[in-house]
KOLMAR-878774 format. One record per residue (C-alpha): residue number from 1; residue in three letters; x, y, z. Coordinates in nm, 3 decimals, always signed. Example, Ala and Ser with C-alpha at 12.3 -4.5 7.8 and 13.67 -1.06 7.14 Angstrom:
{r 1, 'ala', {+1.230, -0.450, +0.780}}
{r 2, 'ser', {+1.367, -0.106, +0.714}}
END
This chain:
{r 1, 'unk', {-4.136, +0.414, -0.035}}
{r 2, 'unk', {-4.012, +0.046, -0.042}}
{r 3, 'unk', {-3.646, +0.009, -0.138}}
{r 4, 'unk', {-3.471, -0.322, -0.156}}
{r 5, 'unk', {-3.192, -0.226, -0.402}}
{r 6, 'unk', {-3.029, +0.120, -0.403}}
{r 7, 'unk', {-2.775, +0.205, -0.686}}
{r 8, 'unk', {-2.541, +0.507, -0.635}}
{r 9, 'unk', {-2.386, +0.673, -0.926}}
{r 10, 'unk', {-2.083, +0.902, -0.824}}
{r 11, 'unk', {-1.953, +0.890, -0.481}}
{r 12, 'unk', {-1.756, +1.205, -0.428}}
{r 13, 'unk', {-1.849, +1.405, -0.109}}
{r 14, 'unk', {-2.208, +1.462, -0.181}}
{r 15, 'unk', {-2.250, +1.106, -0.293}}
{r 16, 'unk', {-2.098, +0.959, +0.016}}
{r 17, 'unk', {-2.296, +1.189, +0.238}}
{r 18, 'unk', {-2.619, +1.040, +0.076}}
{r 19, 'unk', {-2.478, +0.685, +0.085}}
{r 20, 'unk', {-2.387, +0.733, +0.473}}
{r 21, 'unk', {-2.736, +0.870, +0.535}}
{r 22, 'unk', {-2.958, +0.632, +0.341}}
{r 23, 'unk', {-2.730, +0.356, +0.501}}
{r 24, 'unk', {-2.846, +0.472, +0.850}}
{r 25, 'unk', {-3.214, +0.513, +0.727}}
{r 26, 'unk', {-3.278, +0.185, +0.543}}
{r 27, 'unk', {-3.308, -0.166, +0.675}}
{r 28, 'unk', {-2.983, -0.340, +0.722}}
{r 29, 'unk', {-3.086, -0.612, +0.431}}
{r 30, 'unk', {-3.095, -0.346, +0.180}}
{r 31, 'unk', {-2.850, -0.415, -0.103}}
{r 32, 'unk', {-2.638, -0.104, -0.181}}
{r 33, 'unk', {-2.428, -0.103, -0.510}}
{r 34, 'unk', {-2.241, +0.158, -0.681}}
{r 35, 'unk', {-2.085, +0.271, -1.018}}
{r 36, 'unk', {-1.778, +0.501, -1.006}}
{r 37, 'unk', {-1.623, +0.591, -1.329}}
{r 38, 'unk', {-1.323, +0.765, -1.168}}
{r 39, 'unk', {-1.283, +0.614, -0.804}}
{r 40, 'unk', {-1.105, +0.932, -0.735}}
{r 41, 'unk', {-1.262, +1.070, -0.408}}
{r 42, 'unk', {-1.129, +0.843, -0.095}}
{r 43, 'unk', {-1.355, +0.739, +0.184}}
{r 44, 'unk', {-1.464, +1.056, +0.375}}
{r 45, 'unk', {-1.581, +1.123, +0.732}}
{r 46, 'unk', {-1.895, +1.317, +0.809}}
{r 47, 'unk', {-1.666, +1.632, +0.822}}
{r 48, 'unk', {-1.529, +1.559, +0.480}}
{r 49, 'unk', {-1.190, +1.473, +0.593}}
{r 50, 'unk', {-1.032, +1.145, +0.470}}
{r 51, 'unk', {-1.091, +0.807, +0.650}}
{r 52, 'unk', {-0.745, +0.633, +0.594}}
{r 53, 'unk', {-0.864, +0.319, +0.789}}
{r 54, 'unk', {-1.083, +0.189, +0.518}}
{r 55, 'unk', {-1.238, +0.248, +0.155}}
{r 56, 'unk', {-1.578, +0.346, +0.052}}
{r 57, 'unk', {-1.653, +0.004, -0.079}}
{r 58, 'unk', {-1.551, -0.193, +0.241}}
{r 59, 'unk', {-1.695, +0.086, +0.477}}
{r 60, 'unk', {-2.065, +0.045, +0.322}}
{r 61, 'unk', {-2.034, -0.315, +0.181}}
{r 62, 'unk', {-2.090, -0.200, -0.179}}
{r 63, 'unk', {-2.108, -0.393, -0.486}}
{r 64, 'unk', {-1.924, -0.208, -0.778}}
{r 65, 'unk', {-2.040, -0.243, -1.126}}
{r 66, 'unk', {-1.798, -0.194, -1.419}}
{r 67, 'unk', {-2.059, -0.019, -1.637}}
{r 68, 'unk', {-2.381, +0.178, -1.603}}
{r 69, 'unk', {-2.563, -0.069, -1.835}}
{r 70, 'unk', {-2.444, -0.363, -1.609}}
{r 71, 'unk', {-2.573, -0.175, -1.284}}
{r 72, 'unk', {-2.904, -0.102, -1.433}}
{r 73, 'unk', {-2.960, -0.451, -1.569}}
{r 74, 'unk', {-2.968, -0.561, -1.181}}
{r 75, 'unk', {-3.309, -0.352, -1.164}}
{r 76, 'unk', {-3.251, -0.142, -0.864}}
{r 77, 'unk', {-3.554, +0.026, -0.691}}
{r 78, 'unk', {-3.371, +0.379, -0.665}}
{r 79, 'unk', {-3.078, +0.540, -0.826}}
{r 80, 'unk', {-2.890, +0.808, -0.647}}
{r 81, 'unk', {-2.716, +1.035, -0.892}}
{r 82, 'unk', {-2.406, +1.243, -0.760}}
{r 83, 'unk', {-2.198, +1.276, -1.038}}
{r 84, 'unk', {-2.073, +1.616, -1.177}}
{r 85, 'unk', {-2.349, +1.802, -1.278}}
{r 86, 'unk', {-2.327, +1.819, -1.658}}
{r 87, 'unk', {-2.346, +1.421, -1.634}}
{r 88, 'unk', {-2.669, +1.405, -1.423}}
{r 89, 'unk', {-2.909, +1.402, -1.740}}
{r 90, 'unk', {-2.767, +1.102, -1.894}}
{r 91, 'unk', {-2.805, +0.864, -1.600}}
{r 92, 'unk', {-3.135, +1.017, -1.504}}
{r 93, 'unk', {-3.262, +0.943, -1.868}}
{r 94, 'unk', {-3.146, +0.566, -1.843}}
{r 95, 'unk', {-3.294, +0.534, -1.518}}
{r 96, 'unk', {-3.639, +0.684, -1.626}}
{r 97, 'unk', {-3.654, +0.467, -1.923}}
{r 98, 'unk', {-3.603, +0.167, -1.716}}
{r 99, 'unk', {-3.884, +0.273, -1.483}}
{r 100, 'unk', {-3.646, +0.332, -1.188}}
{r 101, 'unk', {-3.701, +0.612, -0.946}}
{r 102, 'unk', {-3.458, +0.884, -0.923}}
{r 103, 'unk', {-3.291, +1.092, -0.645}}
{r 104, 'unk', {-3.046, +1.357, -0.787}}
{r 105, 'unk', {-2.800, +1.582, -0.597}}
{r 106, 'unk', {-2.873, +1.934, -0.687}}
{r 107, 'unk', {-2.922, +2.062, -0.947}}
{r 108, 'unk', {-3.108, +1.856, -1.200}}
{r 109, 'unk', {-2.851, +1.919, -1.469}}
{r 110, 'unk', {-2.650, +2.203, -1.609}}
{r 111, 'unk', {-2.944, +2.313, -1.859}}
{r 112, 'unk', {-3.286, +2.224, -1.957}}
{r 113, 'unk', {-3.182, +2.055, -2.273}}
{r 114, 'unk', {-3.403, +1.747, -2.314}}
{r 115, 'unk', {-3.591, +1.821, -1.981}}
{r 116, 'unk', {-3.952, +1.824, -2.154}}
{r 117, 'unk', {-3.888, +1.486, -2.322}}
{r 118, 'unk', {-3.750, +1.349, -1.974}}
{r 119, 'unk', {-4.048, +1.494, -1.789}}
{r 120, 'unk', {-4.282, +1.303, -2.023}}
{r 121, 'unk', {-4.123, +0.976, -1.958}}
{r 122, 'unk', {-4.113, +1.034, -1.560}}
{r 123, 'unk', {-4.478, +1.102, -1.576}}
{r 124, 'unk', {-4.576, +0.828, -1.805}}
{r 125, 'unk', {-4.373, +0.573, -1.596}}
{r 126, 'unk', {-4.530, +0.716, -1.286}}
{r 127, 'unk', {-4.175, +0.786, -1.136}}
{r 128, 'unk', {-4.065, +0.997, -0.854}}
{r 129, 'unk', {-3.758, +1.232, -0.972}}
{r 130, 'unk', {-3.642, +1.414, -0.659}}
{r 131, 'unk', {-3.374, +1.680, -0.626}}
{r 132, 'unk', {-3.170, +1.709, -0.319}}
{r 133, 'unk', {-3.268, +2.068, -0.208}}
{r 134, 'unk', {-3.198, +2.009, +0.170}}
{r 135, 'unk', {-3.243, +2.346, +0.287}}
{r 136, 'unk', {-3.596, +2.324, +0.235}}
{r 137, 'unk', {-3.577, +2.104, +0.539}}
{r 138, 'unk', {-3.403, +2.354, +0.755}}
{r 139, 'unk', {-3.652, +2.396, +1.050}}
{r 140, 'unk', {-3.624, +2.808, +1.037}}
{r 141, 'unk', {-3.633, +2.818, +0.655}}
{r 142, 'unk', {-3.935, +2.596, +0.651}}
{r 143, 'unk', {-4.086, +2.843, +0.925}}
{r 144, 'unk', {-4.023, +3.125, +0.701}}
{r 145, 'unk', {-4.217, +2.936, +0.401}}
{r 146, 'unk', {-4.516, +2.909, +0.679}}
{r 147, 'unk', {-4.486, +3.275, +0.739}}
{r 148, 'unk', {-4.508, +3.346, +0.387}}
{r 149, 'unk', {-4.795, +3.108, +0.298}}
{r 150, 'unk', {-5.025, +3.229, +0.612}}
{r 151, 'unk', {-4.954, +3.585, +0.513}}
{r 152, 'unk', {-4.795, +3.688, +0.857}}
{r 153, 'unk', {-4.558, +3.909, +0.668}}
{r 154, 'unk', {-4.832, +4.062, +0.473}}
{r 155, 'unk', {-4.765, +4.175, +0.107}}
{r 156, 'unk', {-4.406, +4.099, +0.025}}
{r 157, 'unk', {-4.210, +4.432, -0.052}}
{r 158, 'unk', {-3.850, +4.329, -0.066}}
{r 159, 'unk', {-3.640, +4.042, -0.011}}
{r 160, 'unk', {-3.244, +3.978, -0.022}}
{r 161, 'unk', {-3.064, +3.637, -0.009}}
{r 162, 'unk', {-2.671, +3.626, +0.026}}
{r 163, 'unk', {-2.431, +3.347, -0.005}}
{r 164, 'unk', {-2.048, +3.373, +0.025}}
{r 165, 'unk', {-1.804, +3.095, +0.058}}
{r 166, 'unk', {-1.452, +3.006, -0.042}}
{r 167, 'unk', {-1.427, +2.729, -0.288}}
{r 168, 'unk', {-1.042, +2.649, -0.242}}
{r 169, 'unk', {-1.127, +2.538, +0.128}}
{r 170, 'unk', {-1.425, +2.302, +0.032}}
{r 171, 'unk', {-1.226, +1.984, -0.027}}
{r 172, 'unk', {-0.873, +1.986, +0.112}}
{r 173, 'unk', {-0.824, +1.647, -0.039}}
{r 174, 'unk', {-0.845, +1.781, -0.409}}
{r 175, 'unk', {-0.721, +2.068, -0.614}}
{r 176, 'unk', {-1.027, +2.293, -0.619}}
{r 177, 'unk', {-0.971, +2.405, -0.975}}
{r 178, 'unk', {-1.062, +2.034, -1.075}}
{r 179, 'unk', {-1.362, +2.056, -0.885}}
{r 180, 'unk', {-1.677, +2.023, -1.092}}
{r 181, 'unk', {-1.785, +2.382, -0.936}}
{r 182, 'unk', {-1.479, +2.536, -1.109}}
{r 183, 'unk', {-1.528, +2.367, -1.454}}
{r 184, 'unk', {-1.767, +2.463, -1.716}}
{r 185, 'unk', {-1.743, +2.128, -1.885}}
{r 186, 'unk', {-1.866, +1.973, -1.565}}
{r 187, 'unk', {-2.173, +2.224, -1.492}}
{r 188, 'unk', {-1.984, +2.447, -1.260}}
{r 189, 'unk', {-2.026, +2.817, -1.178}}
{r 190, 'unk', {-2.175, +2.973, -0.863}}
{r 191, 'unk', {-2.527, +2.985, -1.018}}
{r 192, 'unk', {-2.551, +2.615, -1.037}}
{r 193, 'unk', {-2.346, +2.533, -0.733}}
{r 194, 'unk', {-2.519, +2.757, -0.495}}
{r 195, 'unk', {-2.856, +2.710, -0.663}}
{r 196, 'unk', {-3.015, +2.654, -0.331}}
{r 197, 'unk', {-3.090, +3.023, -0.269}}
{r 198, 'unk', {-3.265, +3.012, -0.632}}
{r 199, 'unk', {-3.478, +2.712, -0.512}}
{r 200, 'unk', {-3.566, +2.875, -0.205}}
{r 201, 'unk', {-3.686, +3.187, -0.386}}
{r 202, 'unk', {-3.887, +2.966, -0.627}}
{r 203, 'unk', {-4.029, +2.776, -0.310}}
{r 204, 'unk', {-4.113, +3.091, -0.121}}
{r 205, 'unk', {-4.252, +3.311, -0.402}}
{r 206, 'unk', {-4.295, +3.085, -0.726}}
{r 207, 'unk', {-4.132, +3.150, -1.080}}
{r 208, 'unk', {-4.051, +3.519, -1.154}}
{r 209, 'unk', {-4.156, +3.671, -1.471}}
{r 210, 'unk', {-3.811, +3.824, -1.556}}
{r 211, 'unk', {-3.453, +3.825, -1.423}}
{r 212, 'unk', {-3.145, +4.047, -1.452}}
{r 213, 'unk', {-2.821, +3.906, -1.360}}
{r 214, 'unk', {-2.450, +4.071, -1.361}}
{r 215, 'unk', {-2.169, +3.853, -1.273}}
{r 216, 'unk', {-1.852, +3.676, -1.404}}
{r 217, 'unk', {-1.527, +3.547, -1.299}}
{r 218, 'unk', {-1.450, +3.843, -1.062}}
{r 219, 'unk', {-1.173, +3.693, -0.839}}
{r 220, 'unk', {-0.814, +3.681, -0.910}}
{r 221, 'unk', {-0.816, +3.319, -0.993}}
{r 222, 'unk', {-0.869, +3.262, -1.363}}
{r 223, 'unk', {-1.176, +3.032, -1.407}}
{r 224, 'unk', {-1.400, +2.953, -1.704}}
{r 225, 'unk', {-1.719, +2.991, -1.498}}
{r 226, 'unk', {-1.873, +3.281, -1.308}}
{r 227, 'unk', {-1.772, +3.301, -0.968}}
{r 228, 'unk', {-1.982, +3.591, -0.858}}
{r 229, 'unk', {-2.325, +3.696, -0.957}}
{r 230, 'unk', {-2.580, +3.969, -0.860}}
{r 231, 'unk', {-2.939, +3.843, -0.977}}
{r 232, 'unk', {-3.273, +4.026, -0.960}}
{r 233, 'unk', {-3.574, +3.804, -0.973}}
{r 234, 'unk', {-3.855, +4.048, -1.093}}
{r 235, 'unk', {-4.220, +3.949, -0.971}}
{r 236, 'unk', {-4.521, +4.151, -1.061}}
{r 237, 'unk', {-4.537, +4.353, -0.752}}
{r 238, 'unk', {-4.171, +4.308, -0.594}}
{r 239, 'unk', {-3.823, +4.207, -0.664}}
{r 240, 'unk', {-3.557, +3.979, -0.478}}
{r 241, 'unk', {-3.232, +4.035, -0.484}}
{r 242, 'unk', {-2.974, +3.723, -0.470}}
{r 243, 'unk', {-2.600, +3.770, -0.420}}
{r 244, 'unk', {-2.385, +3.458, -0.472}}
{r 245, 'unk', {-1.991, +3.426, -0.459}}
{r 246, 'unk', {-1.790, +3.117, -0.402}}
{r 247, 'unk', {-1.431, +3.286, -0.410}}
{r 248, 'unk', {-1.472, +3.504, -0.090}}
{r 249, 'unk', {-1.290, +3.378, +0.252}}
{r 250, 'unk', {-1.561, +3.526, +0.469}}
{r 251, 'unk', {-1.850, +3.263, +0.474}}
{r 252, 'unk', {-2.196, +3.393, +0.501}}
{r 253, 'unk', {-2.542, +3.274, +0.426}}
{r 254, 'unk', {-2.852, +3.480, +0.514}}
{r 255, 'unk', {-3.167, +3.641, +0.417}}
{r 256, 'unk', {-3.387, +3.931, +0.468}}
{r 257, 'unk', {-3.774, +3.930, +0.371}}
{r 258, 'unk', {-3.994, +4.218, +0.448}}
{r 259, 'unk', {-4.360, +4.259, +0.400}}
{r 260, 'unk', {-4.622, +4.519, +0.497}}
{r 261, 'unk', {-4.700, +4.349, +0.839}}
{r 262, 'unk', {-4.351, +4.239, +0.926}}
{r 263, 'unk', {-4.020, +4.109, +0.840}}
{r 264, 'unk', {-3.810, +3.801, +0.895}}
{r 265, 'unk', {-3.432, +3.783, +0.908}}
{r 266, 'unk', {-3.220, +3.455, +0.910}}
{r 267, 'unk', {-2.843, +3.417, +0.921}}
{r 268, 'unk', {-2.641, +3.097, +0.909}}
{r 269, 'unk', {-2.396, +3.239, +1.159}}
{r 270, 'unk', {-2.525, +3.108, +1.472}}
{r 271, 'unk', {-2.835, +2.983, +1.302}}
{r 272, 'unk', {-3.028, +3.299, +1.406}}
{r 273, 'unk', {-3.393, +3.371, +1.322}}
{r 274, 'unk', {-3.546, +3.717, +1.377}}
{r 275, 'unk', {-3.936, +3.769, +1.342}}
{r 276, 'unk', {-4.069, +4.114, +1.362}}
{r 277, 'unk', {-4.461, +4.135, +1.369}}
{r 278, 'unk', {-4.517, +4.525, +1.343}}
{r 279, 'unk', {-4.852, +4.478, +1.562}}
{r 280, 'unk', {-4.648, +4.326, +1.843}}
{r 281, 'unk', {-4.431, +4.518, +2.092}}
{r 282, 'unk', {-4.110, +4.306, +2.063}}
{r 283, 'unk', {-3.919, +4.087, +1.809}}
{r 284, 'unk', {-3.909, +3.709, +1.849}}
{r 285, 'unk', {-3.562, +3.581, +1.822}}
{r 286, 'unk', {-3.485, +3.222, +1.781}}
{r 287, 'unk', {-3.144, +3.041, +1.778}}
{r 288, 'unk', {-3.023, +2.685, +1.737}}
{r 289, 'unk', {-2.638, +2.699, +1.683}}
{r 290, 'unk', {-2.601, +2.323, +1.718}}
{r 291, 'unk', {-2.810, +2.230, +1.413}}
{r 292, 'unk', {-2.573, +2.053, +1.173}}
{r 293, 'unk', {-2.596, +2.032, +0.812}}
{r 294, 'unk', {-2.639, +1.665, +0.829}}
{r 295, 'unk', {-2.957, +1.745, +1.019}}
{r 296, 'unk', {-3.122, +1.876, +0.695}}
{r 297, 'unk', {-3.000, +1.575, +0.492}}
{r 298, 'unk', {-3.151, +1.322, +0.732}}
{r 299, 'unk', {-3.470, +1.498, +0.745}}
{r 300, 'unk', {-3.505, +1.538, +0.359}}
{r 301, 'unk', {-3.379, +1.190, +0.302}}
{r 302, 'unk', {-3.616, +1.048, +0.581}}
{r 303, 'unk', {-3.891, +1.248, +0.420}}
{r 304, 'unk', {-3.823, +1.109, +0.086}}
{r 305, 'unk', {-3.827, +0.762, +0.196}}
{r 306, 'unk', {-4.142, +0.797, +0.421}}
{r 307, 'unk', {-4.364, +1.055, +0.299}}
{r 308, 'unk', {-4.341, +1.106, -0.082}}
{r 309, 'unk', {-4.655, +1.036, -0.269}}
{r 310, 'unk', {-4.666, +0.953, -0.633}}
{r 311, 'unk', {-4.977, +1.165, -0.686}}
{r 312, 'unk', {-4.719, +1.468, -0.648}}
{r 313, 'unk', {-4.499, +1.343, -0.927}}
{r 314, 'unk', {-4.572, +1.621, -1.136}}
{r 315, 'unk', {-4.488, +1.876, -0.845}}
{r 316, 'unk', {-4.142, +1.703, -0.805}}
{r 317, 'unk', {-4.044, +1.716, -1.149}}
{r 318, 'unk', {-4.154, +2.091, -1.192}}
{r 319, 'unk', {-3.908, +2.157, -0.887}}
{r 320, 'unk', {-3.632, +1.993, -1.065}}
{r 321, 'unk', {-3.681, +2.235, -1.375}}
{r 322, 'unk', {-3.785, +2.546, -1.219}}
{r 323, 'unk', {-3.475, +2.658, -1.050}}
{r 324, 'unk', {-3.266, +2.556, -1.374}}
{r 325, 'unk', {-3.514, +2.782, -1.583}}
{r 326, 'unk', {-3.401, +3.065, -1.360}}
{r 327, 'unk', {-3.037, +3.002, -1.392}}
{r 328, 'unk', {-3.071, +2.980, -1.776}}
{r 329, 'unk', {-3.243, +3.300, -1.786}}
{r 330, 'unk', {-2.966, +3.441, -1.562}}
{r 331, 'unk', {-2.701, +3.330, -1.781}}
{r 332, 'unk', {-2.878, +3.465, -2.098}}
{r 333, 'unk', {-2.896, +3.800, -1.903}}
{r 334, 'unk', {-2.536, +3.794, -1.820}}
{r 335, 'unk', {-2.460, +3.758, -2.198}}
{r 336, 'unk', {-2.728, +4.021, -2.314}}
{r 337, 'unk', {-2.680, +4.269, -2.024}}
{r 338, 'unk', {-3.063, +4.287, -2.019}}
{r 339, 'unk', {-3.380, +4.138, -1.841}}
{r 340, 'unk', {-3.470, +3.786, -1.973}}
{r 341, 'unk', {-3.824, +3.625, -1.932}}
{r 342, 'unk', {-3.825, +3.307, -1.729}}
{r 343, 'unk', {-3.984, +3.011, -1.927}}
{r 344, 'unk', {-4.037, +2.651, -1.798}}
{r 345, 'unk', {-4.095, +2.429, -2.093}}
{r 346, 'unk', {-4.438, +2.289, -2.169}}
END
């Protein structure tokens, strides 16, 4: 993909990470610009600590615009959207109508309102709309995808995905209650914030037929979003359990998938992968504790720049909507207390 001008809308922690990485990957003559509605987040280092020696604008030689309209009038080749989740759609729609390719920090939006119409515009204008699900580019999680596709695990019987984190510790430079993850008006809640595992389930197994979800604001901090959920994705011959919580101090991220021929188990702690093929006499254990979070982003963004094909545009836009369709069904299930069918538009 040839990019001469790239526009960033939103430069909080996620936006600055994408800016830093695209800056490293693109030629030095690339023009970088931004629209920042609030300008709240200071310049951050790669570990998300504050860099007091400069500003975002100076560090990355950014041209700042006073309005989205002015920014889009300069006809960027790509817009990178990293605003709070509920604000994604408006910017993406403006870009699509102007035939500008789109890169969005996950998720696509906070709901699927207008998604079918947006999809039509994207496909009509032959645009790439790519959502940053960087965990697809983790080497071990990619290996699991290969094991499933090649049927090395056999027929899938059961699977469990767990995520635990503590949102008050995410961004020490700001009040966590003001973070988008903790505010319903900004598209918060653990379902959307930790949507990566839901996307992995879609990537591994496809769209489930039904979901059942229990959850809510279970912590002792009063929030107007769910901080904990227990989600069951129901497929025709098996079910997947997904547990998400962002108000527990013990960080964890792990998964377990079992089939008729073997199982696979991965844990973020130590980045350990265990493969057990029942026909073999011993387990295969892999570990790469030095793998950084940035490594996934570099791999993803390099793939985006160098390997995406416009013939796959329909696939990219369907990825954008699939995880949101699961989230919408999960929220409906929480409200109803019953199974809800998963439906992805037209």
